[in-house]
DRENDREN-377159 format. One record per atom (N, C-alpha, C): atom name; x, y, z; residue number from 1. Coordinates in steps of 0.02 Angstrom, whole numbers. Each point is the difference from the previous one (the first is absolute). Example, Ala and Ser with C-alpha at 12.3 -4.5 7.8 and 13.67 -1.06 7.14 Angstrom:
# DRENDREN-377159
<atom site="N" X="660" Y="-284" Z="390" pos="1"/>
<atom site="CA" X="-45" Y="59" Z="0" pos="1"/>
<atom site="C" X="45" Y="60" Z="0" pos="1"/>
<atom site="N" X="-18" Y="53" Z="-36" pos="2"/>
<atom site="CA" X="42" Y="59" Z="3" pos="2"/>
<atom site="C" X="-39" Y="55" Z="37" pos="2"/>
# end
This chain:
# DRENDREN-377159
<atom site="N" X="-539" Y="545" Z="-702" pos="1"/>
<atom site="CA" X="34" Y="-59" Z="27" pos="1"/>
<atom site="C" X="-5" Y="2" Z="76" pos="1"/>
<atom site="N" X="-11" Y="-58" Z="30" pos="2"/>
<atom site="CA" X="-5" Y="-5" Z="71" pos="2"/>
<atom site="C" X="68" Y="-15" Z="30" pos="2"/>
<atom site="N" X="11" Y="24" Z="61" pos="3"/>
<atom site="CA" X="65" Y="-12" Z="33" pos="3"/>
<atom site="C" X="3" Y="-70" Z="28" pos="3"/>
<atom site="N" X="61" Y="-25" Z="15" pos="4"/>
<atom site="CA" X="5" Y="-66" Z="31" pos="4"/>
<atom site="C" X="-35" Y="-3" Z="67" pos="4"/>
<atom site="N" X="-12" Y="57" Z="31" pos="5"/>
<atom site="CA" X="-35" Y="1" Z="64" pos="5"/>
<atom site="C" X="-74" Y="-11" Z="-8" pos="5"/>
<atom site="N" X="-25" Y="3" Z="-60" pos="6"/>
<atom site="CA" X="-71" Y="-10" Z="-13" pos="6"/>
<atom site="C" X="-15" Y="-74" Z="2" pos="6"/>
<atom site="N" X="-57" Y="-18" Z="28" pos="7"/>
<atom site="CA" X="-15" Y="-71" Z="9" pos="7"/>
<atom site="C" X="-8" Y="-39" Z="-65" pos="7"/>
<atom site="N" X="-7" Y="33" Z="-56" pos="8"/>
<atom site="CA" X="-8" Y="-35" Z="-63" pos="8"/>
<atom site="C" X="65" Y="-5" Z="-40" pos="8"/>
<atom site="N" X="55" Y="25" Z="27" pos="9"/>
<atom site="CA" X="64" Y="-3" Z="-36" pos="9"/>
<atom site="C" X="2" Y="54" Z="-53" pos="9"/>
<atom site="N" X="47" Y="-6" Z="-46" pos="10"/>
<atom site="CA" X="7" Y="49" Z="-53" pos="10"/>
<atom site="C" X="-39" Y="-22" Z="-61" pos="10"/>
<atom site="N" X="-19" Y="47" Z="-40" pos="11"/>
<atom site="CA" X="-37" Y="-15" Z="-61" pos="11"/>
<atom site="C" X="43" Y="-45" Z="-44" pos="11"/>
<atom site="N" X="-30" Y="-53" Z="-24" pos="12"/>
<atom site="CA" X="37" Y="-46" Z="-43" pos="12"/>
<atom site="C" X="37" Y="-54" Z="38" pos="12"/>
<atom site="N" X="0" Y="3" Z="66" pos="13"/>
<atom site="CA" X="34" Y="-52" Z="38" pos="13"/>
<atom site="C" X="-45" Y="-60" Z="7" pos="13"/>
<atom site="N" X="28" Y="-59" Z="11" pos="14"/>
<atom site="CA" X="-41" Y="-60" Z="6" pos="14"/>
<atom site="C" X="-45" Y="1" Z="61" pos="14"/>
<atom site="N" X="15" Y="43" Z="49" pos="15"/>
<atom site="CA" X="-41" Y="1" Z="60" pos="15"/>
<atom site="C" X="-56" Y="52" Z="-4" pos="15"/>
<atom site="N" X="-3" Y="35" Z="-56" pos="16"/>
<atom site="CA" X="-47" Y="56" Z="-7" pos="16"/>
<atom site="C" X="-72" Y="-18" Z="16" pos="16"/>
<atom site="N" X="-22" Y="-60" Z="-20" pos="17"/>
<atom site="CA" X="-70" Y="-19" Z="9" pos="17"/>
<atom site="C" X="-11" Y="-48" Z="59" pos="17"/>
<atom site="N" X="50" Y="-11" Z="40" pos="18"/>
<atom site="CA" X="-7" Y="-47" Z="56" pos="18"/>
<atom site="C" X="-27" Y="38" Z="61" pos="18"/>
<atom site="N" X="-40" Y="-35" Z="39" pos="19"/>
<atom site="CA" X="-25" Y="28" Z="62" pos="19"/>
<atom site="C" X="34" Y="-36" Z="58" pos="19"/>
<atom site="N" X="41" Y="37" Z="38" pos="20"/>
<atom site="CA" X="36" Y="-30" Z="56" pos="20"/>
<atom site="C" X="-36" Y="9" Z="66" pos="20"/>
<atom site="N" X="-58" Y="32" Z="-2" pos="21"/>
<atom site="CA" X="-37" Y="11" Z="62" pos="21"/>
<atom site="C" X="40" Y="41" Z="49" pos="21"/>
<atom site="N" X="0" Y="-22" Z="63" pos="22"/>
<atom site="CA" X="37" Y="36" Z="52" pos="22"/>
<atom site="C" X="75" Y="-16" Z="0" pos="22"/>
<atom site="N" X="21" Y="-51" Z="-37" pos="23"/>
<atom site="CA" X="70" Y="-21" Z="-1" pos="23"/>
<atom site="C" X="35" Y="30" Z="-61" pos="23"/>
<atom site="N" X="-8" Y="64" Z="-11" pos="24"/>
<atom site="CA" X="28" Y="33" Z="-58" pos="24"/>
<atom site="C" X="76" Y="2" Z="2" pos="24"/>
<atom site="N" X="34" Y="-35" Z="-47" pos="25"/>
<atom site="CA" X="73" Y="1" Z="0" pos="25"/>
<atom site="C" X="29" Y="67" Z="-23" pos="25"/>
<atom site="N" X="-42" Y="44" Z="-26" pos="26"/>
<atom site="CA" X="24" Y="65" Z="-23" pos="26"/>
<atom site="C" X="-22" Y="55" Z="48" pos="26"/>
<atom site="N" X="-5" Y="-17" Z="64" pos="27"/>
<atom site="CA" X="-26" Y="48" Z="48" pos="27"/>
<atom site="C" X="48" Y="57" Z="14" pos="27"/>
<atom site="N" X="63" Y="-7" Z="-16" pos="28"/>
<atom site="CA" X="45" Y="56" Z="6" pos="28"/>
<atom site="C" X="37" Y="9" Z="-66" pos="28"/>
<atom site="N" X="16" Y="61" Z="-13" pos="29"/>
<atom site="CA" X="33" Y="17" Z="-62" pos="29"/>
<atom site="C" X="72" Y="-24" Z="2" pos="29"/>
<atom site="N" X="28" Y="-18" Z="-57" pos="30"/>
<atom site="CA" X="69" Y="-23" Z="-2" pos="30"/>
<atom site="C" X="49" Y="56" Z="-18" pos="30"/>
<atom site="N" X="-26" Y="61" Z="-7" pos="31"/>
<atom site="CA" X="45" Y="56" Z="-13" pos="31"/>
<atom site="C" X="41" Y="14" Z="62" pos="31"/>
<atom site="N" X="60" Y="27" Z="-10" pos="32"/>
<atom site="CA" X="45" Y="12" Z="56" pos="32"/>
<atom site="C" X="-25" Y="53" Z="48" pos="32"/>
<atom site="N" X="-45" Y="45" Z="-22" pos="33"/>
<atom site="CA" X="-24" Y="52" Z="45" pos="33"/>
<atom site="C" X="-61" Y="-22" Z="40" pos="33"/>
<atom site="N" X="-18" Y="-63" Z="-4" pos="34"/>
<atom site="CA" X="-58" Y="-26" Z="36" pos="34"/>
<atom site="C" X="18" Y="-7" Z="74" pos="34"/>
<atom site="N" X="-39" Y="31" Z="44" pos="35"/>
<atom site="CA" X="13" Y="-2" Z="72" pos="35"/>
<atom site="C" X="-3" Y="-71" Z="28" pos="35"/>
<atom site="N" X="-48" Y="-40" Z="-21" pos="36"/>
<atom site="CA" X="-7" Y="-68" Z="26" pos="36"/>
<atom site="C" X="63" Y="-40" Z="-17" pos="36"/>
<atom site="N" X="22" Y="6" Z="-61" pos="37"/>
<atom site="CA" X="60" Y="-36" Z="-20" pos="37"/>
<atom site="C" X="61" Y="22" Z="41" pos="37"/>
<atom site="N" X="7" Y="65" Z="9" pos="38"/>
<atom site="CA" X="56" Y="26" Z="39" pos="38"/>
<atom site="C" X="-1" Y="-26" Z="72" pos="38"/>
<atom site="N" X="-58" Y="0" Z="30" pos="39"/>
<atom site="CA" X="-6" Y="-24" Z="69" pos="39"/>
<atom site="C" X="14" Y="-75" Z="3" pos="39"/>
<atom site="N" X="-27" Y="-39" Z="-47" pos="40"/>
<atom site="CA" X="13" Y="-72" Z="0" pos="40"/>
<atom site="C" X="75" Y="-14" Z="-11" pos="40"/>
<atom site="N" X="31" Y="38" Z="-45" pos="41"/>
<atom site="CA" X="72" Y="-8" Z="-10" pos="41"/>
<atom site="C" X="39" Y="11" Z="64" pos="41"/>
<atom site="N" X="-21" Y="50" Z="38" pos="42"/>
<atom site="CA" X="35" Y="17" Z="63" pos="42"/>
<atom site="C" X="-11" Y="-54" Z="53" pos="42"/>
<atom site="N" X="-63" Y="-17" Z="13" pos="43"/>
<atom site="CA" X="-13" Y="-45" Z="55" pos="43"/>
<atom site="C" X="18" Y="-73" Z="-16" pos="43"/>
<atom site="N" X="6" Y="-16" Z="-64" pos="44"/>
<atom site="CA" X="19" Y="-68" Z="-19" pos="44"/>
<atom site="C" X="75" Y="-8" Z="-8" pos="44"/>
<atom site="N" X="37" Y="53" Z="8" pos="45"/>
<atom site="CA" X="73" Y="-1" Z="-3" pos="45"/>
<atom site="C" X="27" Y="-43" Z="58" pos="45"/>
<atom site="N" X="51" Y="-40" Z="-13" pos="46"/>
<atom site="CA" X="23" Y="-46" Z="52" pos="46"/>
<atom site="C" X="25" Y="36" Z="62" pos="46"/>
<atom site="N" X="33" Y="58" Z="-9" pos="47"/>
<atom site="CA" X="26" Y="36" Z="59" pos="47"/>
<atom site="C" X="-58" Y="29" Z="40" pos="47"/>
<atom site="N" X="-50" Y="27" Z="-33" pos="48"/>
<atom site="CA" X="-58" Y="27" Z="35" pos="48"/>
<atom site="C" X="-36" Y="-55" Z="39" pos="48"/>
<atom site="N" X="-9" Y="-57" Z="-31" pos="49"/>
<atom site="CA" X="-33" Y="-56" Z="34" pos="49"/>
<atom site="C" X="37" Y="-19" Z="64" pos="49"/>
<atom site="N" X="66" Y="-3" Z="-4" pos="50"/>
<atom site="CA" X="40" Y="-19" Z="58" pos="50"/>
<atom site="C" X="-4" Y="53" Z="55" pos="50"/>
<atom site="N" X="4" Y="63" Z="-19" pos="51"/>
<atom site="CA" X="-4" Y="55" Z="50" pos="51"/>
<atom site="C" X="-68" Y="-3" Z="34" pos="51"/>
<atom site="N" X="-53" Y="-6" Z="-38" pos="52"/>
<atom site="CA" X="-68" Y="-2" Z="28" pos="52"/>
<atom site="C" X="-7" Y="-60" Z="47" pos="52"/>
<atom site="N" X="26" Y="-57" Z="-20" pos="53"/>
<atom site="CA" X="-4" Y="-59" Z="42" pos="53"/>
<atom site="C" X="39" Y="9" Z="66" pos="53"/>
<atom site="N" X="58" Y="30" Z="-4" pos="54"/>
<atom site="CA" X="41" Y="9" Z="60" pos="54"/>
<atom site="C" X="-29" Y="52" Z="48" pos="54"/>
<atom site="N" X="-36" Y="48" Z="-27" pos="55"/>
<atom site="CA" X="-28" Y="53" Z="43" pos="55"/>
<atom site="C" X="-68" Y="-19" Z="29" pos="55"/>
<atom site="N" X="-24" Y="-59" Z="-13" pos="56"/>
<atom site="CA" X="-65" Y="-20" Z="27" pos="56"/>
<atom site="C" X="2" Y="0" Z="76" pos="56"/>
<atom site="N" X="-40" Y="43" Z="30" pos="57"/>
<atom site="CA" X="-9" Y="6" Z="72" pos="57"/>
<atom site="C" X="63" Y="17" Z="38" pos="57"/>
<atom site="N" X="49" Y="32" Z="-33" pos="58"/>
<atom site="CA" X="60" Y="22" Z="36" pos="58"/>
<atom site="C" X="34" Y="57" Z="-35" pos="58"/>
<atom site="N" X="39" Y="36" Z="37" pos="59"/>
<atom site="CA" X="42" Y="55" Z="-27" pos="59"/>
<atom site="C" X="71" Y="-26" Z="-6" pos="59"/>
<atom site="N" X="32" Y="20" Z="-54" pos="60"/>
<atom site="CA" X="70" Y="-19" Z="-9" pos="60"/>
<atom site="C" X="40" Y="60" Z="-23" pos="60"/>
<atom site="N" X="62" Y="0" Z="21" pos="61"/>
<atom site="CA" X="46" Y="52" Z="-24" pos="61"/>
<atom site="C" X="27" Y="-21" Z="-68" pos="61"/>
<atom site="N" X="27" Y="49" Z="-36" pos="62"/>
<atom site="CA" X="28" Y="-12" Z="-66" pos="62"/>
<atom site="C" X="50" Y="-57" Z="2" pos="62"/>
<atom site="N" X="47" Y="3" Z="48" pos="63"/>
<atom site="CA" X="53" Y="-51" Z="3" pos="63"/>
<atom site="C" X="-29" Y="-69" Z="15" pos="63"/>
<atom site="N" X="-54" Y="-3" Z="39" pos="64"/>
<atom site="CA" X="-32" Y="-65" Z="13" pos="64"/>
<atom site="C" X="-32" Y="-28" Z="-64" pos="64"/>
<atom site="N" X="-34" Y="44" Z="-37" pos="65"/>
<atom site="CA" X="-29" Y="-22" Z="-63" pos="65"/>
<atom site="C" X="54" Y="-25" Z="-48" pos="65"/>
<atom site="N" X="53" Y="38" Z="-6" pos="66"/>
<atom site="CA" X="54" Y="-19" Z="-47" pos="66"/>
<atom site="C" X="31" Y="-67" Z="20" pos="66"/>
<atom site="N" X="8" Y="-11" Z="64" pos="67"/>
<atom site="CA" X="29" Y="-63" Z="24" pos="67"/>
<atom site="C" X="-47" Y="-59" Z="-15" pos="67"/>
<atom site="N" X="-66" Y="12" Z="5" pos="68"/>
<atom site="CA" X="-50" Y="-53" Z="-10" pos="68"/>
<atom site="C" X="-11" Y="-18" Z="-74" pos="68"/>
<atom site="N" X="11" Y="48" Z="-45" pos="69"/>
<atom site="CA" X="-15" Y="-11" Z="-71" pos="69"/>
<atom site="C" X="65" Y="-17" Z="-37" pos="69"/>
<atom site="N" X="10" Y="-63" Z="-11" pos="70"/>
<atom site="CA" X="60" Y="-24" Z="-33" pos="70"/>
<atom site="C" X="4" Y="26" Z="-72" pos="70"/>
<atom site="N" X="56" Y="30" Z="-17" pos="71"/>
<atom site="CA" X="13" Y="21" Z="-69" pos="71"/>
<atom site="C" X="-22" Y="71" Z="-17" pos="71"/>
<atom site="N" X="-32" Y="35" Z="44" pos="72"/>
<atom site="CA" X="-22" Y="68" Z="-17" pos="72"/>
<atom site="C" X="56" Y="49" Z="16" pos="72"/>
<atom site="N" X="11" Y="46" Z="-46" pos="73"/>
<atom site="CA" X="51" Y="52" Z="12" pos="73"/>
<atom site="C" X="-30" Y="55" Z="42" pos="73"/>
<atom site="N" X="44" Y="41" Z="29" pos="74"/>
<atom site="CA" X="-23" Y="57" Z="39" pos="74"/>
<atom site="C" X="-42" Y="47" Z="-42" pos="74"/>
<atom site="N" X="23" Y="12" Z="-61" pos="75"/>
<atom site="CA" X="-37" Y="45" Z="-45" pos="75"/>
<atom site="C" X="-69" Y="-28" Z="-18" pos="75"/>
<atom site="N" X="-4" Y="-65" Z="-15" pos="76"/>
<atom site="CA" X="-64" Y="-29" Z="-19" pos="76"/>
<atom site="C" X="-48" Y="0" Z="59" pos="76"/>
<atom site="N" X="25" Y="-13" Z="60" pos="77"/>
<atom site="CA" X="-44" Y="3" Z="58" pos="77"/>
<atom site="C" X="-25" Y="71" Z="11" pos="77"/>
<atom site="N" X="44" Y="49" Z="-8" pos="78"/>
<atom site="CA" X="-20" Y="71" Z="7" pos="78"/>
<atom site="C" X="-54" Y="17" Z="-50" pos="78"/>
<atom site="N" X="10" Y="-18" Z="-63" pos="79"/>
<atom site="CA" X="-49" Y="14" Z="-53" pos="79"/>
<atom site="C" X="-67" Y="-35" Z="15" pos="79"/>
<atom site="N" X="4" Y="-63" Z="20" pos="80"/>
<atom site="CA" X="-61" Y="-38" Z="15" pos="80"/>
<atom site="C" X="-39" Y="31" Z="57" pos="80"/>
<atom site="N" X="34" Y="18" Z="53" pos="81"/>
<atom site="CA" X="-33" Y="30" Z="58" pos="81"/>
<atom site="C" X="-31" Y="68" Z="-18" pos="81"/>
<atom site="N" X="36" Y="40" Z="-39" pos="82"/>
<atom site="CA" X="-28" Y="64" Z="-21" pos="82"/>
<atom site="C" X="-63" Y="-9" Z="-42" pos="82"/>
<atom site="N" X="2" Y="-47" Z="-46" pos="83"/>
<atom site="CA" X="-59" Y="-12" Z="-42" pos="83"/>
<atom site="C" X="-59" Y="-25" Z="41" pos="83"/>
<atom site="N" X="12" Y="-45" Z="47" pos="84"/>
<atom site="CA" X="-53" Y="-25" Z="42" pos="84"/>
<atom site="C" X="-27" Y="55" Z="46" pos="84"/>
<atom site="N" X="44" Y="43" Z="23" pos="85"/>
<atom site="CA" X="-22" Y="57" Z="41" pos="85"/>
<atom site="C" X="-42" Y="48" Z="-42" pos="85"/>
<atom site="N" X="22" Y="14" Z="-61" pos="86"/>
<atom site="CA" X="-37" Y="44" Z="-45" pos="86"/>
<atom site="C" X="-70" Y="-27" Z="-15" pos="86"/>
<atom site="N" X="-5" Y="-66" Z="-6" pos="87"/>
<atom site="CA" X="-64" Y="-32" Z="-15" pos="87"/>
<atom site="C" X="-44" Y="-7" Z="62" pos="87"/>
<atom site="N" X="25" Y="21" Z="58" pos="88"/>
<atom site="CA" X="-40" Y="-3" Z="61" pos="88"/>
<atom site="C" X="-2" Y="-68" Z="33" pos="88"/>
<atom site="N" X="48" Y="-43" Z="-18" pos="89"/>
<atom site="CA" X="1" Y="-68" Z="27" pos="89"/>
<atom site="C" X="47" Y="-8" Z="60" pos="89"/>
<atom site="N" X="50" Y="43" Z="3" pos="90"/>
<atom site="CA" X="50" Y="-3" Z="53" pos="90"/>
<atom site="C" X="6" Y="69" Z="32" pos="90"/>
<atom site="N" X="6" Y="0" Z="66" pos="91"/>
<atom site="CA" X="10" Y="62" Z="38" pos="91"/>
<atom site="C" X="73" Y="2" Z="23" pos="91"/>
<atom site="N" X="32" Y="56" Z="-12" pos="92"/>
<atom site="CA" X="70" Y="11" Z="21" pos="92"/>
<atom site="C" X="-1" Y="48" Z="58" pos="92"/>
<atom site="N" X="31" Y="-21" Z="56" pos="93"/>
<atom site="CA" X="2" Y="42" Z="59" pos="93"/>
<atom site="C" X="73" Y="14" Z="17" pos="93"/>
<atom site="N" X="18" Y="65" Z="5" pos="94"/>
<atom site="CA" X="67" Y="20" Z="19" pos="94"/>
<atom site="C" X="-2" Y="22" Z="72" pos="94"/>
<atom site="N" X="39" Y="-33" Z="43" pos="95"/>
<atom site="CA" X="3" Y="18" Z="71" pos="95"/>
<atom site="C" X="57" Y="51" Z="10" pos="95"/>
<atom site="N" X="-14" Y="54" Z="35" pos="96"/>
<atom site="CA" X="50" Y="54" Z="8" pos="96"/>
<atom site="C" X="53" Y="-17" Z="52" pos="96"/>
<atom site="N" X="42" Y="-47" Z="-18" pos="97"/>
<atom site="CA" X="56" Y="-19" Z="43" pos="97"/>
<atom site="C" X="63" Y="4" Z="-42" pos="97"/>
<atom site="N" X="58" Y="-2" Z="33" pos="98"/>
<atom site="CA" X="64" Y="1" Z="-36" pos="98"/>
<atom site="C" X="34" Y="-67" Z="11" pos="98"/>
<atom site="N" X="15" Y="-37" Z="-53" pos="99"/>
<atom site="CA" X="-19" Y="13" Z="-70" pos="99"/>
<atom site="C" X="-75" Y="-12" Z="-8" pos="99"/>
<atom site="N" X="-29" Y="29" Z="-53" pos="100"/>
<atom site="CA" X="-72" Y="-8" Z="-10" pos="100"/>
<atom site="C" X="-20" Y="-74" Z="-8" pos="100"/>
<atom site="N" X="-55" Y="-18" Z="30" pos="101"/>
<atom site="CA" X="-26" Y="-68" Z="-6" pos="101"/>
<atom site="C" X="-62" Y="3" Z="-44" pos="101"/>
<atom site="N" X="-1" Y="-39" Z="-53" pos="102"/>
<atom site="CA" X="-55" Y="-1" Z="-47" pos="102"/>
<atom site="C" X="-31" Y="-69" Z="2" pos="102"/>
<atom site="N" X="-66" Y="-1" Z="8" pos="103"/>
<atom site="CA" X="-37" Y="-63" Z="1" pos="103"/>
<atom site="C" X="-53" Y="0" Z="-54" pos="103"/>
<atom site="N" X="-16" Y="-60" Z="-24" pos="104"/>
<atom site="CA" X="-51" Y="-9" Z="-51" pos="104"/>
<atom site="C" X="-52" Y="-48" Z="26" pos="104"/>
<atom site="N" X="-63" Y="13" Z="-19" pos="105"/>
<atom site="CA" X="-55" Y="-45" Z="18" pos="105"/>
<atom site="C" X="-53" Y="6" Z="-54" pos="105"/>
<atom site="N" X="-43" Y="-51" Z="-3" pos="106"/>
<atom site="CA" X="-55" Y="3" Z="-47" pos="106"/>
<atom site="C" X="-53" Y="49" Z="24" pos="106"/>
<atom site="N" X="-30" Y="35" Z="-46" pos="107"/>
<atom site="CA" X="-58" Y="41" Z="15" pos="107"/>
<atom site="C" X="-60" Y="-47" Z="2" pos="107"/>
<atom site="N" X="-58" Y="23" Z="23" pos="108"/>
<atom site="CA" X="-60" Y="-43" Z="-5" pos="108"/>
<atom site="C" X="-12" Y="-24" Z="-71" pos="108"/>
<atom site="N" X="11" Y="43" Z="-50" pos="109"/>
<atom site="CA" X="-8" Y="-20" Z="-70" pos="109"/>
<atom site="C" X="50" Y="-55" Z="-17" pos="109"/>
<atom site="N" X="62" Y="7" Z="22" pos="110"/>
<atom site="CA" X="51" Y="-51" Z="-12" pos="110"/>
<atom site="C" X="-18" Y="-66" Z="33" pos="110"/>
<atom site="N" X="-32" Y="5" Z="58" pos="111"/>
<atom site="CA" X="-22" Y="-61" Z="35" pos="111"/>
<atom site="C" X="-52" Y="-38" Z="-40" pos="111"/>
<atom site="N" X="-45" Y="37" Z="-34" pos="112"/>
<atom site="CA" X="-50" Y="-35" Z="-41" pos="112"/>
<atom site="C" X="33" Y="-34" Z="-59" pos="112"/>
<atom site="N" X="53" Y="30" Z="-27" pos="113"/>
<atom site="CA" X="37" Y="-31" Z="-55" pos="113"/>
<atom site="C" X="35" Y="-63" Z="25" pos="113"/>
<atom site="N" X="27" Y="3" Z="60" pos="114"/>
<atom site="CA" X="34" Y="-58" Z="27" pos="114"/>
<atom site="C" X="-48" Y="-60" Z="4" pos="114"/>
<atom site="N" X="-62" Y="12" Z="20" pos="115"/>
<atom site="CA" X="-49" Y="-54" Z="4" pos="115"/>
<atom site="C" X="-12" Y="-30" Z="-69" pos="115"/>
<atom site="N" X="-2" Y="42" Z="-51" pos="116"/>
<atom site="CA" X="-9" Y="-24" Z="-69" pos="116"/>
<atom site="C" X="60" Y="-42" Z="-22" pos="116"/>
<atom site="N" X="60" Y="25" Z="15" pos="117"/>
<atom site="CA" X="61" Y="-36" Z="-18" pos="117"/>
<atom site="C" X="2" Y="-67" Z="36" pos="117"/>
<atom site="N" X="-20" Y="0" Z="64" pos="118"/>
<atom site="CA" X="0" Y="-62" Z="38" pos="118"/>
<atom site="C" X="-46" Y="-52" Z="-31" pos="118"/>
<atom site="N" X="-57" Y="23" Z="-27" pos="119"/>
<atom site="CA" X="-45" Y="-47" Z="-35" pos="119"/>
<atom site="C" X="34" Y="-32" Z="-60" pos="119"/>
<atom site="N" X="38" Y="40" Z="-37" pos="120"/>
<atom site="CA" X="37" Y="-25" Z="-58" pos="120"/>
<atom site="C" X="54" Y="-50" Z="22" pos="120"/>
<atom site="N" X="35" Y="15" Z="54" pos="121"/>
<atom site="CA" X="51" Y="-46" Z="26" pos="121"/>
<atom site="C" X="-33" Y="-65" Z="22" pos="121"/>
<atom site="N" X="-57" Y="4" Z="34" pos="122"/>
<atom site="CA" X="-35" Y="-60" Z="23" pos="122"/>
<atom site="C" X="-21" Y="-42" Z="-60" pos="122"/>
<atom site="N" X="-27" Y="32" Z="-53" pos="123"/>
<atom site="CA" X="-18" Y="-37" Z="-60" pos="123"/>
<atom site="C" X="61" Y="-35" Z="-29" pos="123"/>
<atom site="N" X="56" Y="35" Z="-3" pos="124"/>
<atom site="CA" X="61" Y="-28" Z="-28" pos="124"/>
<atom site="C" X="23" Y="-61" Z="41" pos="124"/>
<atom site="N" X="-2" Y="6" Z="65" pos="125"/>
<atom site="CA" X="20" Y="-56" Z="43" pos="125"/>
<atom site="C" X="-46" Y="-60" Z="-10" pos="125"/>
<atom site="N" X="-64" Y="12" Z="-7" pos="126"/>
<atom site="CA" X="-48" Y="-54" Z="-8" pos="126"/>
<atom site="C" X="7" Y="-35" Z="-68" pos="126"/>
<atom site="N" X="24" Y="36" Z="-50" pos="127"/>
<atom site="CA" X="3" Y="-29" Z="-68" pos="127"/>
<atom site="C" X="71" Y="-10" Z="-26" pos="127"/>
<atom site="N" X="50" Y="8" Z="42" pos="128"/>
<atom site="CA" X="68" Y="-6" Z="-24" pos="128"/>
<atom site="C" X="16" Y="-69" Z="-27" pos="128"/>
<atom site="N" X="-29" Y="-52" Z="29" pos="129"/>
<atom site="CA" X="10" Y="-68" Z="-26" pos="129"/>
<atom site="C" X="-27" Y="-9" Z="-70" pos="129"/>
<atom site="N" X="-60" Y="27" Z="-12" pos="130"/>
<atom site="CA" X="-31" Y="-4" Z="-66" pos="130"/>
<atom site="C" X="41" Y="39" Z="-51" pos="130"/>
<atom site="N" X="25" Y="58" Z="21" pos="131"/>
<atom site="CA" X="40" Y="41" Z="-45" pos="131"/>
<atom site="C" X="66" Y="-34" Z="-16" pos="131"/>
<atom site="N" X="31" Y="-31" Z="50" pos="132"/>
<atom site="CA" X="62" Y="-36" Z="-11" pos="132"/>
<atom site="C" X="-11" Y="-58" Z="-49" pos="132"/>
<atom site="N" X="-55" Y="-36" Z="8" pos="133"/>
<atom site="CA" X="-16" Y="-56" Z="-45" pos="133"/>
<atom site="C" X="-12" Y="25" Z="-71" pos="133"/>
<atom site="N" X="-35" Y="56" Z="-6" pos="134"/>
<atom site="CA" X="-13" Y="29" Z="-67" pos="134"/>
<atom site="C" X="65" Y="21" Z="-33" pos="134"/>
<atom site="N" X="45" Y="30" Z="39" pos="135"/>
<atom site="CA" X="65" Y="20" Z="-28" pos="135"/>
<atom site="C" X="40" Y="-60" Z="-23" pos="135"/>
<atom site="N" X="1" Y="-52" Z="41" pos="136"/>
<atom site="CA" X="37" Y="-61" Z="-18" pos="136"/>
<atom site="C" X="-28" Y="-30" Z="-65" pos="136"/>
<atom site="N" X="-66" Y="-4" Z="-5" pos="137"/>
<atom site="CA" X="-32" Y="-27" Z="-60" pos="137"/>
<atom site="C" X="16" Y="44" Z="-61" pos="137"/>
<atom site="N" X="-4" Y="65" Z="9" pos="138"/>
<atom site="CA" X="15" Y="46" Z="-55" pos="138"/>
<atom site="C" X="72" Y="-8" Z="-23" pos="138"/>
<atom site="N" X="47" Y="-1" Z="48" pos="139"/>
<atom site="CA" X="71" Y="-7" Z="-17" pos="139"/>
<atom site="C" X="13" Y="-66" Z="-36" pos="139"/>
<atom site="N" X="-33" Y="-53" Z="21" pos="140"/>
<atom site="CA" X="9" Y="-65" Z="-33" pos="140"/>
<atom site="C" X="-26" Y="3" Z="-72" pos="140"/>
<atom site="N" X="-59" Y="32" Z="-11" pos="141"/>
<atom site="CA" X="-27" Y="6" Z="-67" pos="141"/>
<atom site="C" X="48" Y="42" Z="-44" pos="141"/>
<atom site="N" X="26" Y="54" Z="27" pos="142"/>
<atom site="CA" X="46" Y="42" Z="-38" pos="142"/>
<atom site="C" X="64" Y="-36" Z="-16" pos="142"/>
<atom site="N" X="27" Y="-38" Z="48" pos="143"/>
<atom site="CA" X="61" Y="-38" Z="-13" pos="143"/>
<atom site="C" X="-11" Y="-53" Z="-53" pos="143"/>
<atom site="N" X="-59" Y="-32" Z="1" pos="144"/>
<atom site="CA" X="-16" Y="-50" Z="-50" pos="144"/>
<atom site="C" X="-9" Y="32" Z="-69" pos="144"/>
<atom site="N" X="-29" Y="59" Z="-2" pos="145"/>
<atom site="CA" X="-11" Y="35" Z="-63" pos="145"/>
<atom site="C" X="66" Y="22" Z="-31" pos="145"/>
<atom site="N" X="50" Y="13" Z="41" pos="146"/>
<atom site="CA" X="65" Y="22" Z="-24" pos="146"/>
<atom site="C" X="41" Y="-57" Z="-31" pos="146"/>
<atom site="N" X="-20" Y="-62" Z="14" pos="147"/>
<atom site="CA" X="39" Y="-57" Z="-27" pos="147"/>
<atom site="C" X="-27" Y="-24" Z="-63" pos="147"/>
# end
């Protein structure tokens, strides 16, 4: 049996004999131990996206980040920053002063991710009208189907 990460899908699946060319929808495994999935889960998380966006071309202290991100708890911001630091996307600098001053900034790798995220935001801005119209049409069809 082939894994979901295989370009032909699993044996017996309807996609088994399809050729997706370079646009393989099964390019990453759906198992929880898949590195690609874990990384995508992390960088697509709403808190991570906001932190990465805020740190674009600037350093911020923890308290500045917390003030800028509406609704994030101190614990969630701490966890998010640690995960981004572990993944090499954020650099944490502790300045030896009393009280200690800690600043966060994007690493060069994090900067490349920011550019990718910015492309997604730009696409969303360009198509938000179409998406809103599609949602309105869908909701109207669903409301009509319920009657």
